[in-house]
MARDOVEX-310798 format. One record per residue (C-alpha): residue number from 1; x, y, z. Coordinates in Angstrom, 1 decimal. Example, Ala and Ser with C-alpha at 12.3 -4.5 7.8 and 13.67 -1.06 7.14 Angstrom:
% MARDOVEX-310798
NODE, 1, 12.3, -4.5, 7.8
NODE, 2, 13.7, -1.1, 7.1
% end
This chain:
% MARDOVEX-310798
NODE, 1, 62.3, 108.0, 100.1
NODE, 2, 63.0, 105.7, 96.8
NODE, 3, 65.4, 106.7, 94.5
NODE, 4, 64.8, 105.1, 90.6
NODE, 5, 66.9, 105.0, 87.8
NODE, 6, 66.1, 107.0, 84.6
NODE, 7, 63.4, 105.0, 83.3
NODE, 8, 61.0, 104.4, 86.2
NODE, 9, 61.4, 108.1, 86.6
NODE, 10, 59.8, 108.5, 83.1
NODE, 11, 57.3, 105.8, 83.8
NODE, 12, 55.9, 107.8, 86.8
NODE, 13, 55.6, 110.8, 85.2
NODE, 14, 53.7, 109.4, 82.3
NODE, 15, 51.2, 107.9, 84.9
NODE, 16, 50.7, 111.2, 86.5
NODE, 17, 49.9, 113.0, 83.4
NODE, 18, 47.0, 110.7, 83.0
NODE, 19, 48.7, 108.7, 79.9
NODE, 20, 47.5, 105.4, 81.1
NODE, 21, 45.2, 103.8, 78.3
NODE, 22, 45.4, 100.3, 78.1
NODE, 23, 47.4, 98.5, 75.1
NODE, 24, 45.5, 97.3, 72.2
NODE, 25, 43.9, 94.0, 72.8
NODE, 26, 46.0, 93.1, 69.6
NODE, 27, 49.2, 94.1, 70.7
NODE, 28, 51.5, 91.2, 72.0
NODE, 29, 51.4, 91.0, 75.8
NODE, 30, 55.3, 92.3, 77.1
NODE, 31, 57.1, 90.3, 78.9
NODE, 32, 57.2, 91.9, 82.6
NODE, 33, 60.0, 94.4, 83.4
NODE, 34, 61.2, 95.1, 86.5
NODE, 35, 63.2, 98.4, 87.6
NODE, 36, 65.8, 98.9, 90.5
NODE, 37, 64.9, 101.2, 92.8
NODE, 38, 66.0, 101.5, 96.3
NODE, 39, 63.7, 101.1, 99.6
NODE, 40, 63.1, 103.4, 102.5
NODE, 41, 66.0, 102.8, 105.0
NODE, 42, 65.4, 99.8, 107.6
NODE, 43, 67.0, 99.6, 111.1
NODE, 44, 68.6, 96.6, 112.3
NODE, 45, 68.7, 96.3, 116.2
NODE, 46, 72.7, 95.3, 116.3
NODE, 47, 75.9, 96.3, 115.0
NODE, 48, 76.1, 94.7, 111.6
NODE, 49, 78.6, 94.7, 109.3
NODE, 50, 78.2, 93.2, 105.3
NODE, 51, 80.3, 90.3, 104.6
NODE, 52, 78.9, 89.6, 101.3
NODE, 53, 75.1, 89.9, 99.4
NODE, 54, 73.9, 88.4, 96.7
NODE, 55, 72.7, 90.6, 94.0
NODE, 56, 69.1, 89.1, 94.5
NODE, 57, 68.0, 89.8, 97.8
NODE, 58, 70.1, 88.1, 100.2
NODE, 59, 72.9, 89.5, 102.1
NODE, 60, 75.4, 87.8, 104.9
NODE, 61, 75.9, 90.4, 107.7
NODE, 62, 78.1, 89.8, 111.2
NODE, 63, 76.5, 90.9, 114.5
NODE, 64, 79.7, 91.3, 116.7
NODE, 65, 78.1, 91.5, 119.8
NODE, 66, 76.0, 88.4, 119.6
NODE, 67, 79.2, 86.8, 118.1
NODE, 68, 76.6, 85.4, 114.9
NODE, 69, 76.4, 85.7, 111.1
NODE, 70, 73.1, 86.5, 109.8
NODE, 71, 71.7, 85.9, 106.8
NODE, 72, 69.0, 88.4, 106.1
NODE, 73, 66.7, 89.0, 103.1
NODE, 74, 66.5, 92.9, 101.5
NODE, 75, 63.8, 93.7, 104.1
NODE, 76, 66.1, 93.2, 106.8
NODE, 77, 64.4, 90.2, 108.3
NODE, 78, 67.0, 87.5, 109.4
NODE, 79, 66.6, 83.8, 107.4
NODE, 80, 69.2, 81.8, 109.4
NODE, 81, 72.1, 82.5, 111.3
NODE, 82, 75.3, 80.5, 112.7
NODE, 83, 77.7, 81.0, 115.3
NODE, 84, 81.1, 82.2, 114.9
NODE, 85, 84.0, 83.3, 116.2
NODE, 86, 84.1, 87.3, 115.0
NODE, 87, 85.7, 90.6, 115.7
NODE, 88, 85.3, 94.1, 114.8
NODE, 89, 87.1, 94.3, 111.7
NODE, 90, 85.5, 95.4, 108.6
NODE, 91, 84.7, 92.1, 107.8
NODE, 92, 84.1, 90.6, 111.6
NODE, 93, 86.9, 88.4, 111.3
NODE, 94, 85.0, 86.4, 108.3
NODE, 95, 85.2, 86.1, 104.6
NODE, 96, 82.1, 85.2, 102.3
NODE, 97, 81.4, 84.7, 98.7
NODE, 98, 78.3, 84.3, 96.8
NODE, 99, 78.0, 81.2, 94.1
NODE, 100, 74.5, 80.7, 92.7
NODE, 101, 71.9, 79.3, 95.1
NODE, 102, 74.9, 79.2, 97.9
NODE, 103, 76.7, 81.3, 100.3
NODE, 104, 80.4, 80.1, 100.9
NODE, 105, 81.8, 81.4, 104.1
NODE, 106, 85.7, 80.9, 105.7
NODE, 107, 85.5, 81.9, 109.4
NODE, 108, 89.4, 81.7, 109.8
NODE, 109, 88.3, 78.1, 111.7
NODE, 110, 90.5, 75.7, 109.3
NODE, 111, 87.2, 74.8, 107.6
NODE, 112, 85.1, 76.2, 104.3
NODE, 113, 81.1, 75.8, 104.3
NODE, 114, 78.9, 76.1, 102.0
NODE, 115, 75.5, 77.0, 102.9
NODE, 116, 71.7, 77.6, 101.3
NODE, 117, 71.3, 81.3, 101.1
NODE, 118, 67.1, 80.1, 101.5
NODE, 119, 67.4, 77.9, 104.2
NODE, 120, 71.2, 77.4, 105.8
NODE, 121, 71.5, 73.8, 105.3
NODE, 122, 74.6, 72.7, 103.8
NODE, 123, 75.8, 72.1, 100.3
NODE, 124, 79.2, 71.1, 100.6
NODE, 125, 82.4, 72.1, 103.5
NODE, 126, 86.2, 71.4, 103.1
NODE, 127, 88.5, 71.2, 105.8
NODE, 128, 91.9, 72.5, 105.4
NODE, 129, 94.3, 69.4, 106.2
NODE, 130, 96.0, 70.3, 109.6
NODE, 131, 98.3, 67.8, 112.0
NODE, 132, 99.2, 68.8, 115.7
NODE, 133, 101.7, 71.2, 116.3
NODE, 134, 101.6, 71.9, 112.4
NODE, 135, 104.1, 74.6, 110.9
NODE, 136, 100.8, 75.9, 108.8
NODE, 137, 97.5, 75.5, 110.9
NODE, 138, 94.6, 75.5, 109.5
NODE, 139, 93.5, 78.2, 111.4
NODE, 140, 96.4, 80.8, 109.7
NODE, 141, 94.7, 80.3, 105.9
NODE, 142, 93.0, 83.2, 104.7
NODE, 143, 91.0, 83.4, 101.3
NODE, 144, 90.2, 85.0, 98.1
NODE, 145, 89.2, 84.7, 94.8
NODE, 146, 90.2, 84.8, 91.0
NODE, 147, 87.5, 86.7, 89.7
NODE, 148, 86.6, 90.5, 90.5
NODE, 149, 83.8, 90.3, 92.8
NODE, 150, 82.5, 88.0, 96.2
NODE, 151, 79.8, 87.2, 93.7
NODE, 152, 81.1, 84.5, 91.7
NODE, 153, 81.0, 83.6, 87.9
NODE, 154, 81.5, 80.4, 85.9
NODE, 155, 85.1, 79.8, 85.8
NODE, 156, 86.4, 81.9, 89.2
NODE, 157, 88.0, 79.6, 92.1
NODE, 158, 88.3, 80.3, 95.4
NODE, 159, 92.1, 80.2, 96.5
NODE, 160, 93.1, 79.7, 100.0
NODE, 161, 96.5, 80.7, 101.3
NODE, 162, 98.6, 80.3, 104.5
NODE, 163, 98.7, 84.3, 105.9
NODE, 164, 101.1, 83.3, 108.5
NODE, 165, 104.9, 83.0, 109.5
NODE, 166, 106.5, 79.7, 110.0
NODE, 167, 106.2, 78.3, 113.4
NODE, 168, 110.1, 78.0, 114.7
NODE, 169, 111.2, 75.1, 116.5
NODE, 170, 110.0, 71.8, 116.1
NODE, 171, 106.6, 72.2, 113.9
NODE, 172, 105.3, 69.4, 112.0
NODE, 173, 105.1, 69.6, 108.1
NODE, 174, 101.2, 69.2, 107.2
NODE, 175, 101.6, 67.2, 104.0
NODE, 176, 103.8, 64.6, 102.5
NODE, 177, 104.9, 66.8, 100.1
NODE, 178, 105.7, 69.9, 103.1
NODE, 179, 103.8, 72.6, 104.3
NODE, 180, 100.4, 73.2, 102.2
NODE, 181, 100.5, 76.7, 101.0
NODE, 182, 97.3, 77.5, 98.8
NODE, 183, 94.9, 75.2, 98.1
NODE, 184, 92.3, 75.9, 95.0
NODE, 185, 88.8, 75.2, 95.8
NODE, 186, 85.7, 75.2, 92.7
NODE, 187, 82.8, 77.2, 94.7
NODE, 188, 80.2, 74.7, 93.3
NODE, 189, 80.9, 71.7, 94.6
NODE, 190, 83.9, 72.6, 97.3
NODE, 191, 86.4, 70.0, 95.5
NODE, 192, 89.9, 71.1, 94.6
NODE, 193, 90.4, 72.2, 91.4
NODE, 194, 93.9, 71.6, 91.1
NODE, 195, 96.2, 70.0, 93.4
NODE, 196, 97.5, 71.9, 96.3
NODE, 197, 101.0, 73.6, 96.8
NODE, 198, 103.6, 73.0, 99.4
NODE, 199, 106.2, 74.8, 100.5
NODE, 200, 109.6, 72.5, 101.4
NODE, 201, 110.9, 71.9, 104.8
NODE, 202, 113.3, 75.2, 104.9
NODE, 203, 110.2, 77.3, 103.5
NODE, 204, 109.7, 80.4, 105.2
NODE, 205, 106.6, 82.4, 104.7
NODE, 206, 106.6, 86.8, 105.8
NODE, 207, 103.0, 86.8, 107.1
NODE, 208, 99.9, 88.8, 105.5
NODE, 209, 98.5, 88.7, 102.3
NODE, 210, 100.5, 85.4, 101.0
NODE, 211, 99.2, 86.0, 97.0
NODE, 212, 98.8, 88.8, 95.0
NODE, 213, 96.9, 88.3, 91.8
NODE, 214, 97.2, 90.1, 88.6
NODE, 215, 95.0, 92.8, 87.5
NODE, 216, 94.0, 90.2, 84.5
NODE, 217, 93.1, 87.4, 87.2
NODE, 218, 95.5, 84.8, 85.1
NODE, 219, 98.3, 84.3, 87.8
NODE, 220, 99.2, 85.2, 91.5
NODE, 221, 102.8, 86.2, 92.4
NODE, 222, 104.0, 84.8, 96.2
NODE, 223, 107.2, 86.1, 97.7
NODE, 224, 108.6, 83.9, 100.3
NODE, 225, 112.4, 82.3, 101.7
NODE, 226, 113.9, 79.0, 101.0
NODE, 227, 116.5, 78.6, 103.2
NODE, 228, 118.8, 81.1, 102.4
NODE, 229, 117.4, 82.4, 99.0
NODE, 230, 114.7, 85.0, 98.4
NODE, 231, 112.0, 83.6, 95.9
NODE, 232, 109.0, 84.5, 94.1
NODE, 233, 106.6, 82.1, 92.6
NODE, 234, 104.7, 83.2, 89.9
NODE, 235, 101.4, 80.4, 90.1
NODE, 236, 98.9, 80.1, 86.9
NODE, 237, 95.6, 80.8, 88.6
NODE, 238, 93.5, 78.2, 86.2
NODE, 239, 96.0, 75.4, 86.5
NODE, 240, 98.3, 75.4, 89.4
NODE, 241, 101.1, 75.4, 87.1
NODE, 242, 104.3, 77.2, 89.0
NODE, 243, 107.4, 78.8, 88.1
NODE, 244, 109.9, 79.9, 91.4
NODE, 245, 112.7, 82.0, 91.0
NODE, 246, 115.5, 83.2, 93.0
NODE, 247, 115.7, 86.7, 93.6
NODE, 248, 118.7, 87.0, 96.2
NODE, 249, 121.5, 88.8, 94.1
NODE, 250, 118.7, 91.2, 92.6
NODE, 251, 117.5, 92.4, 95.8
NODE, 252, 120.8, 93.1, 96.9
NODE, 253, 120.0, 97.0, 96.4
NODE, 254, 117.5, 96.4, 99.3
NODE, 255, 119.3, 98.1, 102.3
NODE, 256, 116.5, 97.9, 104.7
NODE, 257, 118.2, 94.4, 106.4
NODE, 258, 115.0, 93.1, 106.5
NODE, 259, 114.5, 89.3, 105.3
NODE, 260, 111.4, 89.8, 104.1
NODE, 261, 110.0, 91.9, 101.1
NODE, 262, 106.9, 92.2, 98.8
NODE, 263, 106.1, 92.0, 94.8
NODE, 264, 103.2, 93.0, 93.1
NODE, 265, 102.3, 92.0, 89.7
NODE, 266, 100.9, 94.7, 87.2
NODE, 267, 99.6, 94.4, 83.7
NODE, 268, 102.4, 93.1, 82.1
NODE, 269, 103.3, 89.4, 83.1
NODE, 270, 107.1, 90.3, 83.1
NODE, 271, 106.8, 93.8, 85.1
NODE, 272, 106.8, 93.3, 88.7
NODE, 273, 107.4, 95.8, 91.7
NODE, 274, 109.2, 95.0, 94.4
NODE, 275, 108.3, 96.9, 97.8
NODE, 276, 110.5, 97.6, 100.7
NODE, 277, 110.7, 100.7, 102.8
NODE, 278, 111.6, 101.8, 106.9
NODE, 279, 111.0, 99.8, 109.7
NODE, 280, 111.1, 102.1, 113.0
NODE, 281, 109.3, 100.7, 115.7
NODE, 282, 109.6, 104.5, 117.3
NODE, 283, 107.6, 105.9, 114.2
NODE, 284, 104.4, 104.2, 114.0
NODE, 285, 104.4, 106.7, 110.4
NODE, 286, 107.4, 104.7, 108.9
NODE, 287, 105.1, 102.0, 107.4
NODE, 288, 103.5, 104.7, 105.6
NODE, 289, 107.0, 105.1, 103.4
NODE, 290, 107.3, 103.1, 100.3
NODE, 291, 110.3, 102.5, 98.2
NODE, 292, 109.8, 100.6, 95.4
NODE, 293, 111.9, 98.6, 92.8
NODE, 294, 111.0, 97.4, 88.9
NODE, 295, 111.7, 93.5, 89.3
NODE, 296, 111.8, 92.2, 85.5
NODE, 297, 111.5, 88.6, 84.6
NODE, 298, 112.6, 87.1, 81.3
NODE, 299, 110.7, 85.7, 78.9
NODE, 300, 109.9, 81.9, 78.3
NODE, 301, 110.4, 80.9, 82.1
NODE, 302, 109.9, 77.3, 82.5
NODE, 303, 106.7, 76.1, 84.5
NODE, 304, 105.8, 73.2, 86.8
NODE, 305, 102.9, 70.6, 88.0
NODE, 306, 105.1, 69.7, 91.3
NODE, 307, 102.8, 69.7, 94.7
NODE, 308, 106.4, 71.4, 96.0
NODE, 309, 107.6, 75.0, 95.1
NODE, 310, 111.2, 74.2, 93.9
NODE, 311, 112.9, 77.0, 92.7
NODE, 312, 115.7, 77.0, 89.9
NODE, 313, 118.7, 78.9, 89.4
NODE, 314, 118.5, 82.6, 89.1
NODE, 315, 118.5, 83.7, 85.7
NODE, 316, 120.9, 85.6, 84.3
NODE, 317, 118.9, 88.3, 82.4
NODE, 318, 116.4, 89.0, 85.6
NODE, 319, 116.6, 92.6, 86.6
NODE, 320, 115.6, 95.1, 89.3
NODE, 321, 116.3, 98.8, 89.6
NODE, 322, 114.9, 101.9, 92.2
NODE, 323, 112.1, 103.4, 90.6
NODE, 324, 111.2, 107.0, 91.9
NODE, 325, 108.4, 107.2, 90.1
NODE, 326, 104.3, 106.9, 91.7
NODE, 327, 103.2, 103.4, 92.1
NODE, 328, 100.7, 101.8, 93.6
NODE, 329, 102.0, 99.4, 96.4
NODE, 330, 98.8, 97.5, 97.4
NODE, 331, 96.5, 95.0, 96.3
NODE, 332, 94.0, 96.2, 93.4
NODE, 333, 90.2, 96.2, 94.1
NODE, 334, 87.7, 96.1, 91.2
NODE, 335, 84.5, 98.1, 89.9
NODE, 336, 81.4, 96.5, 89.3
NODE, 337, 82.5, 96.2, 85.3
NODE, 338, 85.6, 94.6, 86.8
NODE, 339, 88.1, 97.8, 86.0
NODE, 340, 91.4, 97.2, 88.2
NODE, 341, 92.4, 100.2, 90.3
NODE, 342, 94.1, 100.8, 93.5
NODE, 343, 95.1, 103.7, 95.7
NODE, 344, 97.0, 104.8, 99.0
NODE, 345, 98.3, 107.1, 101.1
NODE, 346, 102.4, 108.4, 100.8
NODE, 347, 104.1, 110.3, 103.3
NODE, 348, 106.7, 112.8, 102.5
NODE, 349, 108.8, 114.8, 104.8
NODE, 350, 106.3, 118.0, 103.9
NODE, 351, 103.5, 116.5, 102.4
NODE, 352, 100.8, 113.8, 102.1
NODE, 353, 100.2, 112.0, 98.6
NODE, 354, 97.6, 109.4, 97.0
NODE, 355, 99.5, 107.1, 94.9
NODE, 356, 97.3, 105.1, 92.8
NODE, 357, 96.9, 103.4, 89.1
NODE, 358, 94.9, 101.5, 87.3
NODE, 359, 97.0, 98.1, 87.4
NODE, 360, 99.6, 99.6, 85.3
NODE, 361, 103.1, 99.5, 86.9
NODE, 362, 103.5, 103.0, 86.4
NODE, 363, 101.1, 105.3, 88.6
NODE, 364, 100.5, 108.6, 89.8
NODE, 365, 100.3, 111.3, 92.6
NODE, 366, 97.8, 113.4, 93.8
NODE, 367, 97.5, 116.0, 96.6
NODE, 368, 95.8, 114.1, 99.6
NODE, 369, 94.9, 115.6, 103.3
NODE, 370, 96.5, 114.2, 106.4
NODE, 371, 93.4, 112.5, 107.0
NODE, 372, 94.1, 110.0, 104.2
NODE, 373, 97.1, 108.1, 106.5
NODE, 374, 94.2, 107.4, 109.5
NODE, 375, 91.2, 106.2, 106.5
NODE, 376, 92.8, 105.0, 103.4
NODE, 377, 94.6, 101.2, 104.1
NODE, 378, 95.0, 101.6, 107.7
NODE, 379, 93.7, 98.7, 109.4
NODE, 380, 90.1, 98.3, 110.4
NODE, 381, 89.5, 101.0, 108.5
NODE, 382, 86.6, 100.7, 105.6
NODE, 383, 88.7, 100.1, 102.3
NODE, 384, 87.8, 101.9, 98.2
NODE, 385, 85.9, 100.7, 96.0
NODE, 386, 86.3, 102.0, 91.7
NODE, 387, 83.3, 103.7, 91.0
NODE, 388, 82.5, 103.1, 87.2
NODE, 389, 81.5, 106.2, 85.1
NODE, 390, 81.0, 106.4, 80.9
NODE, 391, 84.0, 108.4, 81.2
NODE, 392, 86.4, 105.9, 83.4
NODE, 393, 86.7, 104.7, 86.7
NODE, 394, 86.9, 106.7, 89.4
NODE, 395, 88.3, 106.3, 93.1
NODE, 396, 86.3, 108.2, 95.7
NODE, 397, 88.9, 108.9, 98.6
NODE, 398, 89.1, 111.7, 101.5
NODE, 399, 89.3, 115.3, 100.2
NODE, 400, 91.5, 118.5, 100.5
NODE, 401, 89.1, 121.2, 100.5
NODE, 402, 85.8, 119.5, 100.3
NODE, 403, 85.1, 116.1, 102.2
NODE, 404, 85.4, 113.8, 99.2
NODE, 405, 86.8, 113.7, 95.6
NODE, 406, 86.7, 111.6, 92.8
NODE, 407, 90.2, 110.9, 90.9
NODE, 408, 90.5, 109.4, 87.7
NODE, 409, 91.8, 106.0, 88.3
NODE, 410, 93.9, 106.2, 85.2
NODE, 411, 95.7, 109.5, 85.6
NODE, 412, 94.9, 110.7, 89.4
NODE, 413, 92.9, 114.0, 88.2
NODE, 414, 90.0, 115.2, 89.9
NODE, 415, 86.9, 114.8, 88.2
NODE, 416, 84.5, 116.1, 91.0
NODE, 417, 84.5, 117.1, 94.2
NODE, 418, 81.6, 117.0, 97.0
NODE, 419, 80.7, 117.5, 100.4
NODE, 420, 81.7, 119.4, 103.8
NODE, 421, 85.7, 119.3, 104.7
NODE, 422, 87.2, 119.9, 107.9
NODE, 423, 86.4, 116.3, 109.4
NODE, 424, 89.3, 114.8, 111.5
NODE, 425, 87.8, 111.6, 112.4
NODE, 426, 88.9, 108.6, 110.5
NODE, 427, 86.4, 108.1, 107.5
NODE, 428, 83.0, 106.2, 107.5
NODE, 429, 83.8, 104.3, 103.9
NODE, 430, 82.3, 104.7, 100.5
NODE, 431, 80.5, 102.2, 98.6
NODE, 432, 78.5, 102.0, 95.7
NODE, 433, 75.5, 100.8, 94.3
NODE, 434, 76.2, 100.2, 90.2
NODE, 435, 72.8, 99.6, 89.4
NODE, 436, 71.5, 103.1, 90.5
NODE, 437, 74.7, 104.9, 89.8
NODE, 438, 74.9, 105.9, 93.6
NODE, 439, 78.1, 106.7, 95.5
NODE, 440, 77.5, 106.1, 99.2
NODE, 441, 79.8, 108.2, 101.9
NODE, 442, 79.6, 108.0, 105.5
NODE, 443, 82.1, 111.1, 106.9
NODE, 444, 81.5, 114.2, 108.8
NODE, 445, 78.5, 112.3, 111.2
NODE, 446, 76.1, 111.9, 107.9
NODE, 447, 75.7, 109.5, 105.3
NODE, 448, 75.3, 110.6, 101.5
NODE, 449, 74.2, 109.4, 98.2
NODE, 450, 75.9, 111.1, 95.2
NODE, 451, 75.6, 110.7, 91.6
NODE, 452, 78.2, 108.6, 91.0
NODE, 453, 79.2, 110.4, 87.5
NODE, 454, 79.5, 114.1, 88.6
NODE, 455, 79.1, 114.0, 92.6
NODE, 456, 75.7, 115.7, 92.7
NODE, 457, 74.5, 115.4, 96.2
NODE, 458, 70.7, 113.0, 96.1
NODE, 459, 70.1, 113.1, 99.8
NODE, 460, 71.9, 112.9, 103.0
NODE, 461, 71.3, 111.1, 106.5
NODE, 462, 72.1, 111.4, 109.8
NODE, 463, 74.7, 108.9, 111.4
NODE, 464, 76.9, 109.0, 114.5
NODE, 465, 80.4, 110.0, 114.7
NODE, 466, 82.0, 106.8, 114.5
NODE, 467, 79.6, 105.5, 112.2
NODE, 468, 80.6, 102.7, 109.5
NODE, 469, 79.8, 102.0, 106.2
NODE, 470, 79.7, 98.8, 104.3
NODE, 471, 77.9, 97.9, 100.8
NODE, 472, 78.0, 95.0, 98.3
NODE, 473, 76.3, 95.0, 95.2
NODE, 474, 72.4, 96.1, 96.4
NODE, 475, 72.6, 96.3, 100.3
NODE, 476, 74.3, 99.1, 102.3
NODE, 477, 75.0, 99.1, 105.9
NODE, 478, 76.1, 101.9, 108.1
NODE, 479, 76.8, 100.5, 111.6
NODE, 480, 76.4, 102.2, 114.7
NODE, 481, 77.6, 101.1, 118.3
NODE, 482, 74.2, 99.4, 118.7
NODE, 483, 72.4, 99.5, 115.8
NODE, 484, 72.3, 99.7, 111.9
NODE, 485, 70.8, 101.7, 109.1
NODE, 486, 70.6, 99.1, 106.1
NODE, 487, 69.4, 100.3, 102.3
NODE, 488, 68.6, 97.5, 99.8
NODE, 489, 68.3, 97.8, 96.1
NODE, 490, 64.8, 95.9, 95.1
NODE, 491, 62.8, 95.2, 92.2
NODE, 492, 59.6, 97.4, 91.2
% end
């Protein structure tokens, strides 16, 4: 079975009705046009997770059992492969980005390499500086981009940042400026777009996502500790210029008794979200209880181009106030049109709620099922992808009275519901094929295709109990333990 766009359906009806007359010889020959359509599903004989596709017929997938990354075409045929140390998390332990004719792979080895999509030849490589007994070992860096999609456009950069914790006792600095912390790469050449940034010898990182990028993708916020000072650094992503501000006095409202904290940017560059909560090693749900404060930075803070992140004195007009309003304390995801959104589950005394926003500091609450705690934002589970419609951006999440529901990303209000309720297994995930206006959901032992605007079911297919979905711009994979079903958008 194949799905086509409305244009393709109309064309097919004309042909079937006998309207097949050729155009006049005097008429200019029209330029060839193609229509995106969903090809019939293809079976791959290995467990595959999509890492990235290029929107033009190529995809990079992980093959966990063979410990390989495979480049395949829209028919599922292998173009080339490389060996890699991967694991069974959603990305296979590798991150990748498509930039023109190349796919850029960061496999946490300390080296980022660009390969030709066509034949796997190496276009460039970048090695993260490393020394023996390094405080920031090269294998501890993760990557993200300044763009809204892993398919990179003009001006987008790849940001490498250290996501580990500072090694204790006698570790060696990784550069003459201190411990290298952030690199910015030009995806076309692999060269550094601006000089790398380092923390000084007393800098302490907290682990996890080191740099949270703003909704407009113009700057990033880093939370860390400089000696006895709690500090945040704002980095301009186009130039690398930075401002480091102590917040030690302001965060005195944090009564958790822990050193580490996290700060997220919002649409207003002066308003940040300071996030903290309970930490009870005997309560696995304690991390799902989020408390937040609004951190307000003064205007006109000076920036620096120093290779080391040096902090200034704490500004007098820096303020932080607890907020009990709905917030979204997680990194943004972006719709195919680049619209920001986020959603996370929040555990209350007698209820589970979704917290979300469209990138603003003020968020919303929506009722959520208990299943949300095990599926949205949990380690090793598929993450959400915002969906564009004419009436706004939607978030597809596990439903309460239905299998799934679509929430308006700006308000949290339910736009439509679909699917059968009652599944108590981890959610298999959702994706979107934007050119076809389709949402894909794997849940409750099936993979279903819905119209993104209204939630009308188009078709569904059987899936295993713990099948997991991953999708990109033109490719969707649903992986079983030993095999994978692949759907590709092709031009007809």
